[in-house]
C-alpha positions in Angstrom: -6.5 3.0 38.9 -2.7 3.0 38.8 -2.8 6.9 40.4 -5.6 5.5 43.0 -3.0 2.8 44.1 -0.3 5.7 43.5 -2.4 7.8 46.1 -3.7 5.0 48.5 0.4 4.3 49.4 1.3 8.0 49.4 -1.5 8.9 52.3 0.4 7.7 55.5 -3.1 6.9 57.5 -4.5 4.6 54.5 -1.3 3.0 54.0 -1.4 2.3 57.6 -4.9 0.9 57.4 -4.1 -1.3 54.7 -0.7 -2.5 55.6 -2.2 -3.8 59.3 -5.6 -5.4 57.2 -3.3 -7.0 55.4 -0.8 -8.1 58.4 -4.1 -9.6 60.6 -4.9 -11.6 57.7 -1.6 -13.2 57.4 -2.2 -14.2 61.0 -5.5 -15.6 60.3 -3.9 -17.8 57.6 -1.3 -18.8 60.5 -3.6 -20.1 62.5 -5.2 -22.0 59.4 -2.4 -24.3 59.3 -2.4 -25.0 63.5 -4.2 -28.4 63.1 -6.1 -29.2 66.8 -4.2 -32.1 68.4 -5.6 -35.4 68.5 -7.1 -35.1 65.1 -5.8 -37.1 62.5 -5.0 -34.9 59.0 -5.1 -37.7 56.7 -8.3 -39.2 57.6 -10.3 -36.0 58.3 -9.0 -34.8 54.4 -10.9 -38.1 53.3 -13.9 -37.9 55.7 -14.1 -33.9 54.1 -14.7 -35.0 50.6 -17.6 -37.3 51.8 -19.3 -35.1 53.3 -18.7 -32.3 50.7 -22.4 -31.9 50.2 -23.6 -31.6 53.8 -24.1 -29.4 56.1 -20.2 -30.2 57.1 -19.2 -29.1 53.8 -21.6 -25.8 53.9 -19.5 -24.7 57.0 -16.1 -25.6 55.7 -16.7 -23.2 52.8 -17.3 -20.6 55.4 -14.3 -21.5 57.5 -11.9 -20.9 54.4 -11.3 -25.3 54.7 -10.5 -24.8 58.2 -12.9 -27.2 59.3 -11.9 -29.8 56.8 -8.4 -29.7 58.5 -9.9 -29.3 61.9 -7.5 -26.2 63.2 -7.8 -23.9 65.5 -9.7 -21.6 63.7 -11.9 -24.7 62.3 -15.5 -22.5 63.5 -14.7 -20.0 61.7 -16.6 -16.9 61.8 -19.8 -19.1 61.7 -20.5 -18.5 65.3 -20.3 -14.9 65.6 -22.5 -14.8 61.7 -24.9 -17.3 63.5 -25.2 -15.2 66.7 -25.6 -11.9 64.5 -28.3 -13.3 62.6 -29.9 -14.2 65.8 -30.2 -11.2 67.3 -31.4 -9.1 64.5 -34.4 -11.5 64.2 -34.8 -11.1 67.9 -34.8 -7.5 67.5 -37.6 -7.4 65.4 -40.1 -9.8 67.8 -38.4 -8.8 71.2 -39.8 -5.2 72.7 -36.7 -5.1 74.5 -34.0 -5.0 72.2 -35.4 -2.8 69.5 -35.6 -0.3 71.9 -31.6 -0.9 72.7 -30.9 -1.1 69.1 -32.9 2.2 68.8 -30.8 4.0 71.6 -27.8 5.4 68.9 -24.3 4.5 69.6 -24.7 3.4 73.3 -27.1 0.8 72.0 -25.0 -0.6 69.1 -22.5 -1.0 72.0 -25.0 -3.4 73.7 -26.0 -4.8 70.9 -22.1 -5.6 70.3 -22.0 -6.8 73.6 -24.7 -9.7 73.4 -23.5 -11.0 70.4 -20.0 -11.2 71.9 -21.8 -13.2 74.6 -23.8 -15.2 72.2 -21.1 -15.8 69.5 -19.2 -17.5 72.8 -22.4 -20.1 73.9 -22.6 -20.8 70.5 -18.9 -21.9 70.0 -18.9 -24.0 72.9 -22.2 -25.7 71.9 -20.6 -26.2 68.4 -17.1 -27.1 69.2 -18.5 -30.2 71.8 -20.6 -31.5 68.8 -17.7 -31.2 66.5 -16.0 -32.9 69.2 -18.4 -35.6 69.8 -19.2 -36.2 66.1 -15.5 -37.0 65.2 -15.6 -39.2 68.0 -18.7 -41.5 66.5 -17.1 -41.5 63.2 -15.6 -44.8 62.0 -12.2 -45.6 61.2 -11.5 -43.6 57.6 -9.5 -45.2 54.9 -7.9 -48.0 57.7 -7.1 -45.3 60.2 -8.9 -43.7 63.3 -10.3 -40.5 62.8 -9.3 -39.7 66.7 -6.3 -40.9 68.2 -7.4 -40.8 72.1 -11.4 -40.5 72.0 -12.8 -39.2 75.6 -13.6 -36.2 77.7 -9.7 -35.4 77.3 -10.0 -34.9 73.6 -13.5 -33.3 73.8 -12.3 -30.8 76.6 -8.9 -30.1 74.2 -11.5 -29.5 71.5 -14.0 -27.1 73.1 -11.1 -24.7 74.8 -9.0 -24.6 71.1 -11.8 -24.4 69.3 -13.9 -21.6 71.4 -10.7 -19.9 71.7 -9.7 -19.5 68.0 -13.3 -18.1 67.2 -13.0 -15.7 69.9 -9.3 -14.4 68.3 -11.2 -14.7 64.7 -13.9 -12.3 65.8 -11.4 -10.2 67.4 -9.3 -9.9 64.4 -12.5 -9.1 62.3 -13.4 -6.4 64.8 -9.6 -4.9 64.7 -10.1 -5.0 60.9 -13.3 -2.9 60.9 -12.4 -0.3 63.6 -8.3 -0.1 62.6 -8.5 -1.5 59.3 -10.4 -0.9 55.8 -13.6 -2.0 57.3 -16.0 -4.9 56.9 -13.5 -7.0 59.1 -15.8 -10.3 58.9 -16.4 -10.1 55.6 -12.6 -9.8 54.4 -11.9 -12.7 56.5 -14.4 -15.0 54.9 -13.3 -13.5 51.6 -9.7 -14.6 52.4 -10.8 -17.8 53.1 -12.9 -18.4 50.1 -9.6 -17.1 47.9 -7.0 -18.4 49.5 -8.1 -22.1 47.7 -8.1 -19.9 43.9 -4.0 -21.0 43.2 -5.2 -24.9 43.8 -8.4 -24.8 41.7 -6.5 -22.9 38.3 -4.0 -25.8 38.7 -6.0 -28.4 38.8 -7.7 -27.2 35.7 -5.1 -26.9 34.0 -3.8 -30.5 35.0 -7.1 -31.8 33.8 -6.6 -29.8 30.5 -2.9 -31.1 30.0 -4.3 -34.8 30.5 -7.3 -34.5 28.2 -9.6 -34.5 31.0 -10.8 -31.0 29.4 -10.5 -29.7 26.0 -9.5 -25.9 25.6 -12.9 -25.1 24.4 -14.5 -25.9 27.6 -11.7 -23.6 29.4 -12.7 -21.0 27.2 -16.5 -21.1 27.6 -15.9 -21.4 31.6 -13.8 -18.2 31.4 -16.4 -16.6 29.3 -18.8 -17.9 31.5 -17.4 -16.2 34.9 -16.6 -13.2 33.4 -20.7 -12.9 32.3 -22.0 -14.0 36.2 -19.1 -11.5 37.9 -20.5 -8.8 35.4 -24.4 -9.3 36.1 -23.7 -9.5 39.8 -22.0 -6.4 39.9 -25.0 -4.9 37.9 -27.8 -6.4 40.1 -25.9 -5.9 43.2 -25.3 -1.9 42.2 -29.0 -1.8 41.0 -31.5 0.9 43.1 -35.2 1.7 42.7 -34.9 5.3 43.5 -38.6 6.8 45.0 -38.4 10.4 44.8 -39.3 12.4 48.3 -40.3 16.1 48.3 -40.0 18.2 51.7 -42.5 21.0 52.0 -41.4 24.3 53.3 -41.3 25.3 57.1 -40.6 28.7 58.4 -38.7 28.5 61.6 -38.0 31.9 63.1 -36.5 33.7 60.0 -35.1 30.9 58.5 -37.1 28.9 56.0 -36.3 24.5 55.5 -37.3 22.4 53.8 -38.5 22.9 49.8 -35.9 20.2 49.2 -36.3 17.0 46.5 -34.2 13.6 47.4 -35.0 10.3 46.9 -35.1 6.9 48.6 -32.4 3.8 47.1 -34.4 0.5 47.7 -31.7 -2.2 46.2 -33.0 -4.7 44.0 -31.1 -7.3 46.3 -32.1 -6.3 49.8 -31.3 -9.5 51.5 -27.5 -9.7 50.3 -26.6 -13.4 50.3 -28.5 -13.9 53.8 -31.3 -16.1 51.7 -28.5 -18.0 49.7 -26.9 -19.1 53.4 -30.2 -19.9 54.6 -31.5 -22.1 52.3 -28.6 -23.9 51.5 -28.2 -24.7 55.6 -31.9 -26.0 55.8 -31.2 -28.4 52.5 -28.2 -29.5 53.8 -29.7 -31.1 57.3 -31.4 -34.3 55.0 -27.9 -35.0 53.5 -26.5 -35.3 57.1 -29.3 -37.2 58.2 -28.7 -39.8 55.4 -25.8 -40.4 56.8 -27.8 -41.6 60.0 -30.2 -44.4 57.6 -28.5 -47.5 56.6 -28.5 -48.1 52.8 -31.2 -49.6 51.4 -33.8 -48.3 54.3 -37.3 -46.2 53.3 -35.6 -43.4 55.6 -32.1 -43.0 53.4 -34.5 -43.6 50.1 -36.4 -40.5 51.1 -33.2 -38.4 52.3 -31.3 -39.5 48.9 -34.4 -37.5 47.2 -33.1 -34.3 48.9 -29.2 -35.3 48.1 -27.1 -32.2 46.6 -28.2 -31.7 43.0 -31.4 -33.7 42.9 -34.3 -32.4 40.9 -36.4 -32.1 44.5 -33.3 -30.6 46.0 -32.7 -28.1 43.2 -36.5 -27.1 43.4 -36.6 -27.0 47.1 -33.6 -24.5 47.2 -35.3 -22.2 44.7 -38.1 -22.0 46.6 -36.1 -21.2 49.8 -33.9 -18.7 48.5 -37.4 -16.6 47.0 -38.8 -17.1 50.7 -36.0 -16.2 52.6 -35.4 -13.1 50.0 -38.6 -11.6 51.0 -38.4 -13.0 54.9 -35.4 -11.0 55.2 -36.3 -7.8 53.1 -39.4 -7.8 56.0 -36.9 -7.6 58.7 -34.4 -5.3 57.7 -36.7 -2.7 56.1 -40.1 -1.6 57.6 -41.7 0.5 55.2 -44.1 1.4 57.8 -41.1 3.2 59.8 -40.1 5.2 56.6 -43.6 6.5 55.9 -43.8 7.7 59.5 -40.0 9.1 59.8 -41.1 11.2 56.3 -44.0 12.0 57.6 -42.6 13.5 60.9 -40.3 15.8 58.7 -42.8 16.9 56.4 -41.4 14.9 53.6 -43.9 13.1 51.1 -43.6 11.1 48.2 -45.3 13.2 45.0 -49.4 11.9 44.1 -49.0 9.6 47.2 -50.8 10.4 50.6 -48.7 10.8 53.9 -48.8 7.7 56.4 -50.3 4.4 55.4 -50.7 4.5 51.9 -47.0 5.6 51.3 -46.1 2.7 53.5 -48.2 0.5 51.4 -46.8 2.2 47.8 -42.7 1.3 49.5 -44.1 -2.0 50.3 -46.0 -2.6 46.5 -42.9 -1.7 45.0 -40.2 -3.6 47.6 -42.3 -6.4 46.8 -41.6 -6.6 43.0 -38.0 -5.6 43.1 -37.5 -8.1 45.6 -38.9 -11.0 43.7 -36.3 -10.0 40.8 -33.6 -9.8 43.4 -34.5 -13.1 44.6 -34.7 -14.7 40.9 -31.1 -13.1 40.6 -29.7 -15.3 43.2 -31.5 -18.3 42.7 -29.9 -18.4 39.1 -26.5 -17.3 40.6 -26.5 -19.9 42.9 -27.8 -22.8 40.5 -25.1 -21.9 37.6 -22.0 -23.5 39.4 -24.4 -26.6 40.2 -25.2 -26.8 36.4 -21.2 -26.4 35.3 -19.9 -29.1 37.5 -22.6 -31.6 37.3 -25.2 -30.7 35.3 -29.2 -31.1 35.5 -30.4 -34.2 36.6 -33.7 -34.7 34.9 -33.7 -38.9 35.4 -35.1 -38.9 39.2 -38.0 -37.0 37.9 -40.8 -39.6 38.6 -42.3 -40.4 35.4 -40.8 -38.4 32.4 -37.2 -37.8 34.0 -35.4 -40.6 31.6 -37.2 -39.2 28.2 -36.4 -36.2 29.2 -32.8 -36.6 29.9 -32.7 -38.7 26.8 -33.9 -35.7 24.7 -31.2 -33.5 26.0 -27.4 -33.0 25.3 -25.3 -34.9 26.8 -23.5 -31.9 28.2 -26.6 -31.1 30.0 -26.5 -33.6 32.0 -23.2 -34.4 32.9 -22.0 -30.8 33.1 -18.6 -29.5 31.8 -16.9 -31.9 34.5 -14.3 -29.0 35.9 -13.3 -28.4 39.1 -15.6 -24.9 39.1 -13.9 -22.7 41.9 -16.5 -20.5 42.9 -20.1 -21.7 44.2 -23.1 -19.8 44.2 -22.7 -18.7 47.5 -19.0 -17.8 47.3 -19.2 -15.8 44.1 -21.9 -13.9 45.8 -19.7 -13.1 48.7 -16.1 -12.6 46.7 -17.3 -9.7 44.3 -19.8 -8.2 46.8 -17.1 -8.1 49.5 -14.6 -6.8 46.9 -17.4 -4.3 45.9 -17.6 -3.2 49.3 -14.0 -2.8 50.2 -13.1 -0.8 46.7 -15.9 1.7 48.7 -14.3 2.0 51.5 -11.0 2.8 50.5 -12.1 5.2 47.3 -14.2 7.0 50.1 -11.2 7.5 52.1 -9.4 8.4 49.0 -12.0 11.3 47.9 -12.3 12.3 51.8 -9.1 13.3 51.8 -9.1 15.1 47.8 -7.7 12.3 46.1 -8.7 10.2 42.8 -10.8 7.1 43.7 -10.7 4.3 41.7 -13.8 5.1 39.7 -13.3 8.8 38.0 -17.0 9.3 36.4 -19.2 7.2 39.2 -18.8 5.7 42.6 -19.5 1.9 43.6 -22.3 1.5 46.1 -21.5 -0.8 48.9 -24.4 -3.6 49.6 -26.3 -4.5 52.6 -26.9 -7.4 53.9 
């Protein structure tokens, strides 16, 4: 590792790429301290704490706490991510976009251009919606949230946040092209890990004041190490399908006769299923604020509140569903089987064509279930550590079950757990991808990488 870091800064091109990436990340963090004009920051922090488990809190995590502070980067990369996902879905159902996506580099540039246009449109709509939503909030802690409501404030919010989103998109593209790659992912990574020092200090303050014992701190650290190790193990996991290519004679040359494999990732969808499930389940908590306390609408939405039994059940079901859904979108066994047939490839013991596609689809379905269960477990572990498992709301047997369980099961460890399920997957996955990018650059220039015996494989999705 020491030699790899030394080699990294000895190569001028790599050194410039790393420094360029760090500089742009620094610019991103500077913008995170510039507040949008017309908003009361103190009242906004109180509101952010009240809406931590709603759609507002979910977007705030991806924006690196820019939304809770209403900075010029309040929207962050969410409009770009949403635009990318929308276009990816449209590519499957819209033949025109599907044809463009298969045109190579030219098609990729067109898709990127469409993504930018859609990002602009989403940023305009979202920034206007946030401005109107802020104006409709009542006074927080006795002070107004917006100093001067009206169209002037809305116009200022739209211009500021939209411009900030486009600038963040440009930063991500520059890091991808001229830095070490994974620009958008690194921006999300930087926004998440920036809260690590404060979380560590808060945990030590809790230990110093007696709110949490040293034994729980040790258990928390061991749990974090185990979870991170599990994420790395699964994210690197592949199911290899052997492919044999028949020999072909073209003129005096002989082609084929080689053997290779198709690597099917255990977690093909990456973190996208967790994001989709979290986004959908955040709507009820957001809608709950529209119903008065004690109404039937509020009672229904409260059952779908954060960490409620019904919420956790639907969360797991949603993750499994979207894992299969997104995998079906980004990986088509029929196309793989057809491409193998065109180049004379076949799976030993399996007929080319339809049988090959069915065989690949069967294997993919099985490993996707493993990946979906893994995502659900990782997503629920932080919730369990923070606030435990709430069993009392279960109709009929809830109170009896909670009485039988130890107290720490229903209350959790009571600590400020820094990484949530989604953020933990993002942080570990982006770190693995970044190490892989840098290691590839080192090996390409005939230098030792970070790993001497094995290479770190990047994630997909």
